[in-house]
PAFI-162966 format. One record per residue: x, y, z of N, C-alpha, C in turn; residue in one letter. Coordinates in steps of 0.02 Angstrom, whole numbers, plus 50000, padded with zeros to 5 digits. Layout:
BEGIN
XYZXYZXYZa ...
//
This chain:
BEGIN
507684979558967507184980059021506774985359022m 506044983159010505624984959005505474992759040e 505344999759011505335003959045504895009259027r 504615015359070504045018859061504635024359063r 504015030459036504385038059050503725041359075y 504015048059108503485052359150503715058659091q 503045060959082503045067759036502845070959072v 502975076859076502655082759105502345086859059f 501695088959055501405091659012501175098659041v 501295104958997501295110759008500685115158967s 500295118458991499845122858947499455127658987s 499055130258972498365134058997497865128159010t 497385130059046497225124359080496405121959021f 495815128359051495235127159009495275126658941q 495575130758910495595133058826495795127258794d 496205123058832496535116658796496355108758840l 495765111058856495605103558907495615097258843e 495255099258795495355092858735496095090958714d 496385097258692496975095658698497535091758740a 497385092758795497715089458849497515081658846r 497005081258827496615074258854496915071158772k 496965071758727497165069058652497965068358665e 498295070958721499135072558728499105066258756i 498635066258828498835060858867498685054858862s 498085054858816497965046358779498465043958742s 498665049858703499365046458669500055045858712a 500185048258755500545047658802500595039658844l 500035037158836499725032158884499975026758835l 499805026258773499835021758718500695019958710k 500905025558719501805027058735502145024158779s 501845020758817502205019258883502475023958926d 502065030258931502125036058968501795037759017c 501855041559075501595043559138501295051359110f 500955052759089500875061859098500795063759159p 501065069259187500835072859234500755081459224a 500375083759250500235091559247499825093859287g 499375099759261498895104059292498355100459319m 498135094359296497505089759325497605087359391e 498395086459401498615083659459498585090759524l 498795094859494499135101159527499125108059490f 498465112259489498685118059460498965123459490p 499345126659458499775130659459499305136259502a 499325137959574498775141959599499185146059628a 499985148659668500175150159689500985147759681d 501305152359689502145153059704502255146059740l 502235141859796502205138859857502205132559810e 501375132459770501245127859736501765125259676q 502025131659650502415132159582503145127159612f 503265129059669504115125559687503935117159698e 503425115259701503315107459707503265106059615y 502835109159595502905107659513503725108159498i 503865113159493504725112159488504985105159500k 504955101959553505145096459584504995091759536q 504245091959512503915086059462504165086059403v 504345091259380504825094659307505495089959303i 505815092859369506435090859388506515081959388s 505965079159402505855072359407505625069159338e 505425072859294505095070059218505685066359192s 505555065059133506015062559082506085067459033d 505325069959018505295073258964504575079558982y 504765085358944504415090358966504065093558899y 503365092458890503045093558843502545101258849l 502535105158810502225111658818501885110058754i 501205114658777500785115858688500375122658707v 500395126458666500125133958688499795135458596s 499135139458629498725140058573498575147858580a 497885150558599497775155958605497685157858662g 498045157558713497915160658785498605160458817k 498775164558856499435165558878499455162858956y 498855162759003498875158359037498785164759111g 498695161259171498555163559219499465168659265s 499435174559272500235177259280500265177959354i 500895176859355501265178559436501225185159460h 500915186759512501065195359537501715196759535s 502265193359556502995195759549503385196759494e 503435190159448503655189959397503325191359327t 502575191959351502315197059281502295191459215r 502485185159237502535180359181502065175059189l 501695169759150501235164959162501465160259202s 501175156559237501545149959264501765146859198f 501295145359141501465139959102502445143559069t 502375148059082503125152559041503765149759081e 503415150859175503865150659206504115142759213m 503635137459208503695131459190504265129659137e 504085131159074504645130159026505245134959038y 505305139859063506075143359089506405136759135d 505965135759169506435133259214506635124659180f 506235123759140506295116659104506965118259053a 506895122459032507515126258980508205126559034i 508065126659085508655130359151509065123959178e 508635118359168508755111659196509025107959136i 509015109259070509135106059026508575099459003g 508065100859028507615094559027507445094158937k 507355087558919507295087958865506545090558841p 506475093858788505775096358787505455094858713i 504765093958711504315093558648503795100458635i 503965104058588503475110158578502965110158534r 502385108458563501835111158516501395114558495l 501555120158456501205126658430500555127258380l 500115128958410499465130358363499855136758307h 499705134558236499825137058181499605144758190k 499105147458195498865152858171498235155158227n 498245155658308497865152458353497305160658342p 497715167458333497345172558316496795171958280f 496755168258223496175169058158496015163958155d 496165156858197495805152058175495265149858239a 495535151458300495235149358368494645154758385l 494035153258401493345157458426493665161158474p 493265166458489493515171558522493585170158602g 493395164358635493405163658698494005158558706s 494295156558674495095152658676495575157458655a 495495162458633496015167958626496075174858674i 496725177158685496815184158727496415188458691e 495935192658760495695196558724495945205458746k 496345204858792496655211958785497265212558748t 497595217858735498265219158690498745215758730d 498735218358803499345214458845499405208658835d 498885204158846498995198058850499085194158773g 498945198858721499295196958679499915197258641r 500165204158676500805205258670501305200358713k 501125197458774501295192658822501405186458779k 500875184058745500765177858719501285177858650l 501205182858608501775181758562502185181758574e 502715187358621503265186058642503685179058670a 502875175458709503185170458734503085164658671f 502635165358629502735161658548503425160858512r 503855168158526504455168958475504985167458542e 504925165058594505365162958647505235155958616k 504775154158622504685146558593504945142458516l 504825147658462504955144258420505735147458385t 506245150158442506825148358430507155142558427k 506645137558467507165130158461506995126958372s 507445124258358507425119758289506825114758287r 506705111358370506175106858387505405108258404l 504925112158345504555114958349503885110658287v 503325108058345502845107258293502385110358297n 501955111058243501305116258243500685111058229f 500045114358256499425110558244498985114558241w 498435112758210497815117758202497155114458223s 497085108458243496555104158293496985099658343d 496555098058387496805096458429496885088758420s 496315086658380496315078458342497015075558314k 497485082258294498005081658259498555079558312e 498455080258373499015081758414499235074658451l 498755069558460499055062958462499475059258425g 499265059658365499965057058320500505061058323q 500435068458340500945073458331501345070658405q 500995071358448501415068758506501845062258501t 501545057658481501865050858472502385051658428i 502505054458391503065056358332503545059658355l 503365065858400503995069258436504365066658489a 503795060458532504025057258586504585052258567l 504515048758504504945045058468505565048958466i 505465056258415506075057358387506365060658475d 506065063058526506455065658576506795058858608a 506495051658609506875046758644507265044558613k 507455046258541508005045758497508615049758499k 508535056358510508905061658523509205062958594r 508555061958634508985061358727508365057158754n 509035050858751508845046258772508875046058866p 508295044358903508465045158971508205037658989t 508305038459082508395030659101507695029259119q 507205033159131506375030459142506355026259203g 505805023759187505555019059256505625012159245w 505665006959292505655000359264505134998759332v 504994990659325504464988359363504684986359420r 504454988159481504624987459548505244981059565g 505174975259532505334969859547506224971559525e 506304974959481506834977559443507304982159458n 506954985859498507284992759531507254992159614a 507634998559647507764996659710507014996759737l 507094994659814506424995659850506575002659893t 505965004759920505575011059939506195012459998v 506295007160029506855008260101507255010060078d 507595004160028508295006860017508295012859964l 507865017359941507905021459917507935028859943m 507515027859994507635032160064508245032860106k 508455025060107509075026260161509645029960106e 509535028360038510215031860013510115040359990l 509525041059994509225049160002509535051560065e 509495048060126509685050060192510565051760171v 510745047860151511565045760144511865051560100l 511425053060042511465057059993511465064460038r 510875066360094510875073460098511305074560170t 511645069360176512115070460251512675070460219q 512995069760162513635069760125513495076260098a 512955077860067512995085160037512935091960085a 512675089560165512755094260205513575094960232k 513795089760221514695089560244515045093260199q 514865093860141515305095760078515055103260068d 514625105060088514245109260038514875115860046k 515135118960117515595122360121516145121260063r 516365116660057517015114459999516645115959940r 516235114259902515705115659847515695122459839t 515245125559868515365133359881515835135759860e 516375135459913517155138759889517545136659843t 517455130559811518015126959757517605127459696l 517155126559685516815125859618516595132059577v 517005134259525516855140159506517095140259443s 516855144359397517105144659319517285151359283f 517595154859364517885160359351518755162259321n 518845155759317519395156059274519475155659211d 518745155459190518775155559111518495163659101l 518935166559063518905173159059518945176958999a 518935169558940518995171758875518085169958859k 518145171658766517705171858742517705165958691y 517035164458658517175158658603516535161258554t 516585160258497516085161658454515725155158428e 515125157358438514525153058435514135154058372v 514095147758327513605147258272512985150358277p 512755154658233511975156958248511875154158168i 511115149858190510885146858128510055148758135l 510035148358059509165151058057509035143958011i 508135144558003507905141657967507275147257946d 507295147057871506625151357875506415149557799s 505785148157787505375148657730505465152557667k 505645158157693506045162857633506865160757605n 506945157457654507785153657609507645148257581e 508335147457529508455140157482508665137457541e 508995138757572509405131857615509135133357696l 508815127957719508455125657796509155126657838p 509195128257897509695126357946510445128257926n 510355137157905511115139357868511455142457923k 512045144157939512335150057967512305154757953k 512065160357993511865165657978512195172057993q 512735167858067513145174358097513545170058154g 513765174758198513985170858256513915174858302v 513875172058374513905176458441514535175758488a 514575180758509515075179158547514855180058607t 515075171858658514905170058721515465170358769i 515125172358835515835170358888515965162958890a 516495161358898516685155458906516295151658983n 516505156959027516115153359084515305153259092r 515085156659021514225156259012514195148358987d 514635148158933514615139858894514705134658948i 515015134758984515265131059029514825130059082a 514455134359120513825133359159513175129659121e 513305132559051512465129159021512705123959000a 513315120159007513385112658970513515107859035v 513625111559105513595107459162512775107159178f 512395111859169511555111459180511375106559142r 511635105759067511385100659016511445092359039s 512145092359084512105086659116511715084259163l 511375087559185511045086759251510475080359208i 510285081159156509745077859125509995073759055s 510585074359035510865071558979511535067058985n 511515065258953512315060258955512555057258874r 512195060158830512525059458780512735066558736a 513525065458721513795072958704513325076358647i 512825072358605512485077558553511935079758593a 511655076058642511035078858676511195083758735s 511795081958770512285088058807512215095458760i 512405095458704512505097558659511855103358636s 511345098458615510695102058609510405105058662r 510525103558728510125107058783510525112358789a 511335112558791511655118758819511355123258756a 511415121558697511395127158650510705129758650s 510015126758678509405129358694509345133258769d 509855131458794509985134358854510195142458836l 510735143858785511045148258788510685153858735l 510345149058694509875154458642509335158758679t 509065155358740508615159458785508865162758809t 509625164158820509865168858863510225174258810q 510165173958764510575177458716509985184458679f 510235187958668509945194458673510145193958576n 509715192758527509965192258471509475199458442f 510085203658386509815207358333509355207458321p 508935211758311508175213758292508175211758204a 508935210158173508755208858089508625201158103e 508695198258155508545191058155507665189858157y 507495195558173506655193458188506305192358123e 506575194758061506345192357981506505184657987r 506715180058016506795173257992506215170158044f 505885163958021505595160958053505955158258129d 506465153958104506815152158172507455153658179h 507725155158241508405156458237508805154058308y 509415152458317509485150258377510195148158362w 510655147958430511315146658430511305140558431l 511925137258401512215129858412512845128458422e 513155125058467513655124258497513975118258440l 514485118858426514885114158382515055108858445e 515065102558427515175095658438515955097058490l 516225098058448517045099758478517075104558532e 516575110858516516775115658585516445113458657t 515865107458633515555104058691516045099458729v 516545095458675516915091758701517335096158737e 517645101058724518035105158753517945105958811y 517245108858826517105112558903516885106658957f 516885098858911516735094958950517275092158977l 517785090658943518435090158979518565095659042h 518505100859029518675107659065518275106659129y 517665102559133517185102259178517575094259207l 517755091559163517995083159220518765085359243e 519085091459238519625094059265519625097259319s 518965099059332518675102459406518265096759448k 518435090659419517965085659469517445085259466e 516925088359416516155088859420515905083759392l 516345079559328515825076859280516495069659266v 516245064059244516905060959215516485057059147r 516785054959101516445051759051516995049558987g 516705047658922517125048558868516805052758809t 517115054758769516855055258702517165053858643a 516775049758593517085047958546516485046558492s 516635043358443516065044658389515775037958404e 516075032558433515815026958459515475028258521l 515835031158582515595029658648515395037358664i 514935038958710514805045358734514365045258796s 514745045258865514445043158894514575048058969d 514245054058984514525059259038514155059459093w 514365057659140513895056859198514235064059263q 513845066259305514035068359350514315066959412l 514965067759431515275064659482514715065359554t 515105062959614514825064159674514925072259687a 515375075559674515365081559680515035087459634r 515035084459575514475087859527513805088959545g 513625082059572512715082959603513005088559656r 513435086859701513205091559747513235099459729q 513785101959663513675106559649512905111159613h 512745104659577512005104459560511495106259607a 511635103759665511005103959722511145111359743t 511795113059756511885119759781511635125259730y 511745124259667511455129659605510715129559605l 510385123459616509625123859646509585127859711s 509755126059766509665130259824509625136959812s 510205139759748510155146159767509615150759710l 509315145459673508825147359638508105147559683r 508135143859730507635143159771507445149059842n 508235151259845508065157759891508085163459845l 508155163159781508155168359738507345168159738g 
//
């Protein structure tokens, strides 16, 4: 069945207008629908709530960053671009990262942050982005078309998603609305049960998770540098959130590792490496998948040949409940 994919494109706007055109053109050539600031520039928190919904509905999230940090929200003191990225990480969305190689030296003054505070915020954000293994660097916007296509091919292979199908092969709009009404009613009926029964507090122990590094100064790339001690309840939550957008155990592992990486406070000694991240071993992820299965939140299989995990009805209710907590917060 022929499929199309929706890709949310996140970036600052005016300084990367040409870059976004190159990326959008490449996405259209790759049977994808680009979505982003051209349709709804993030001007306030109310509009940002709608943007989060669009990110949730997209198959992939692509962020392109250069010399600007972006408009800052008055309460969070983060740029809307960074808030979008944090949300995509939080829900386990497959992410493509495209970073300018050397923005402060290569870009003209009009395309870079002029204040020390702006530069510090951008440098901190770039450090957050480069913690992941999957980062592509660019120096000219004309490179972005090819980089986008190659990164998208890799993302589809690593994190396959359901995508969109033609109308004659899909549910009708009326039937989708009817199903949504039924899901909403069921969620309301079981909300109290979900709130009181779904908890990971029975996980009191900790697990040692490998810390991997990738540095130009090291002889071996992606080598283990140390371990981090992570609470089991945090791993269970990261695996559960990653299940919202992923079904294969390898994809779940990568998404959960990225989520834990953003939450972990790495010692200062790791700043000397180009990239460093936490990487859950597949055996660990499988253990927590079976734990979630015992909670009746997921169902599926895990083996070398088959790996297909999905949220149960109760799991979807719990995911909705967690989303409501974020919105209330």
